[in-house]
C-alpha positions in Angstrom: 63.9 91.0 110.2 62.5 87.8 109.3 64.1 84.8 110.9 66.4 82.7 108.8 64.4 79.4 107.3 66.4 75.9 107.8 65.7 72.4 106.5 63.3 72.0 109.8 61.3 74.9 108.5 60.8 73.7 105.1 59.9 70.4 106.7 57.0 72.0 108.5 56.2 73.8 105.2 55.9 70.5 103.4 53.8 69.0 106.2 51.3 72.0 105.6 51.4 71.4 101.8 49.6 68.2 103.0 46.9 69.6 105.3 46.5 72.5 107.9 47.9 71.7 111.5 47.8 73.2 115.0 51.2 73.6 116.7 50.5 70.4 118.7 49.6 68.6 115.7 52.8 69.6 113.6 55.1 68.3 116.5 53.3 65.1 116.6 53.4 64.8 112.8 56.9 65.5 112.7 57.8 62.9 114.9 55.9 60.3 112.8 57.6 61.5 109.4 60.2 64.1 109.0 61.4 63.5 112.4 62.4 60.0 111.5 65.0 61.2 109.2 65.7 64.7 110.5 65.5 64.7 114.2 65.0 67.9 116.1 64.0 68.8 119.8 60.1 69.1 119.8 60.7 72.5 122.0 62.2 73.9 118.7 59.6 73.0 116.3 56.9 75.3 118.1 58.9 78.3 116.5 58.8 77.1 112.8 55.2 78.1 111.9 55.8 81.4 113.2 58.9 81.8 111.0 56.6 80.7 108.0 53.9 83.4 108.9 56.6 85.9 109.1 57.8 85.2 105.6 54.2 84.8 104.3 54.5 81.3 103.7 51.9 80.4 106.2 48.6 81.8 107.7 47.6 81.5 111.2 43.8 81.5 112.4 42.9 81.1 115.8 40.2 78.6 116.9 38.7 76.9 120.2 38.4 73.3 120.7 36.2 73.1 123.8 37.2 75.6 126.0 40.8 75.6 124.8 42.1 78.2 122.2 44.8 76.8 119.6 46.3 78.2 116.6 46.1 76.5 113.2 48.4 76.9 110.2 47.9 76.5 106.6 50.3 77.1 103.7 49.8 79.9 101.4 50.2 80.2 97.5 53.8 81.7 98.2 54.3 78.8 100.5 53.8 76.4 97.7 56.0 78.4 95.4 58.8 78.6 98.2 58.6 74.7 98.9 58.8 73.9 95.0 61.8 76.4 94.7 63.3 74.3 97.9 62.8 70.9 96.4 64.2 72.1 93.2 67.6 72.1 94.9 69.4 68.9 95.7 69.4 67.6 99.1 72.8 66.8 101.0 73.6 63.3 102.3 72.9 62.1 105.8 74.8 63.4 108.8 75.6 60.5 111.2 74.7 61.2 114.9 75.1 57.9 116.9 75.9 58.1 120.7 76.5 54.4 121.0 79.4 54.6 118.3 80.9 57.8 120.2 81.1 55.3 123.3 82.7 52.4 121.5 85.0 54.8 120.3 86.5 55.1 123.9 85.5 51.5 124.9 89.0 50.8 125.6 88.5 52.7 128.9 85.6 50.9 129.7 84.9 47.1 130.2 83.8 44.6 127.5 80.4 44.2 129.2 79.8 48.0 129.0 80.6 47.7 125.2 78.4 44.8 124.8 75.6 46.7 126.4 75.8 49.5 124.1 75.8 47.3 121.1 72.8 45.5 122.2 71.1 48.7 122.9 71.8 49.8 119.2 70.3 46.5 117.9 67.2 46.8 120.1 66.6 50.6 118.9 66.9 49.1 115.2 64.0 46.8 116.0 62.0 48.9 117.9 62.0 51.8 115.0 61.7 48.8 112.3 58.3 47.7 114.2 56.7 51.1 113.5 58.0 50.9 110.0 56.3 47.5 109.6 53.2 48.7 111.0 53.1 51.4 108.6 54.0 49.4 105.6 51.3 47.0 106.4 48.6 49.5 106.7 49.8 51.0 103.3 49.8 47.5 101.5 46.1 47.0 102.6 45.2 50.2 101.2 44.5 51.8 104.7 47.6 53.8 105.2 47.2 57.4 106.2 47.4 59.9 102.9 47.2 57.0 100.7 47.4 59.3 97.6 51.1 60.0 98.9 52.1 56.2 98.6 54.8 56.7 96.2 57.0 59.3 98.1 56.2 57.4 101.4 57.4 54.3 99.8 60.9 56.0 99.0 61.6 57.1 102.6 60.1 53.7 103.8 62.6 51.8 102.0 65.6 53.9 103.0 64.4 53.3 106.6 64.0 49.7 106.3 67.4 49.2 105.0 68.9 51.6 107.5 67.4 49.7 110.5 68.7 46.3 108.9 72.1 47.8 108.6 72.1 49.0 112.3 70.8 45.3 113.5 73.2 43.6 111.0 76.2 45.8 112.3 75.5 44.9 115.8 75.1 41.3 115.4 78.7 41.6 113.7 80.2 43.9 116.4 78.8 41.7 119.3 80.5 38.8 117.9 83.7 40.6 117.7 83.6 41.8 121.2 82.7 38.6 122.8 86.3 37.5 121.8 88.0 40.6 123.2 89.7 40.1 126.6 88.4 41.8 129.6 91.3 44.4 129.4 90.4 45.9 126.1 93.3 48.1 125.8 95.5 45.2 125.4 93.5 43.7 122.4 95.0 43.9 118.9 93.1 43.3 116.0 94.4 40.8 113.4 95.2 42.4 110.2 93.1 40.0 108.2 90.1 41.6 109.9 91.1 45.0 108.8 91.8 44.0 105.3 88.0 42.1 105.2 86.4 45.3 106.4 88.6 47.4 103.9 87.3 45.1 101.1 83.5 46.0 102.2 84.4 49.7 102.1 85.7 49.4 98.3 82.1 49.0 97.3 82.2 52.5 95.7 85.3 52.0 93.7 85.3 51.1 90.1 86.8 47.5 89.1 90.6 47.7 88.0 90.4 48.3 84.3 93.8 46.1 84.1 91.7 43.2 85.8 90.8 40.6 83.1 
């Protein structure tokens, strides 16, 4: 029985629609593109091209580079039809996975210094990730980006990542300022109601204005 195709599988299929890849090249390409918005362990990626071959969506050919054999995968006509059918279905929203927030959720069992270190690491992560986005954006802006013909779709993803990294950095700056004012005994701290209301006001961005207001 053919194995179930997942979003990861279709991400690999999308890369094969751009050009043929060896397994190693696919893992590297995933890390630079799909992996930024759909992270999966590299060890799992090596099974995805095999799934596509089982379904007839990709073909594999053996070749050698020097003395080393490798398998190169390319998309089939059936694979392009399957990719188009998958793209026709709207995708779901993001799923958040943020270890730092899990640690901050239980920060009252640790120290204020620990919480500040976690927040600082989150900001550093945002800066590190954004540096790669800036470098890629500069290459595209100068007309030297990889796969120049795909500038339009790359721009959509790049804009999201740019705003996302900025969000994490800005949140980290705000959170650090808040935690700096906490006592060493975090469990004894009580947040002022005004601060809760301020965050709640920010959360109302999705609610329509009250029609009764003038």
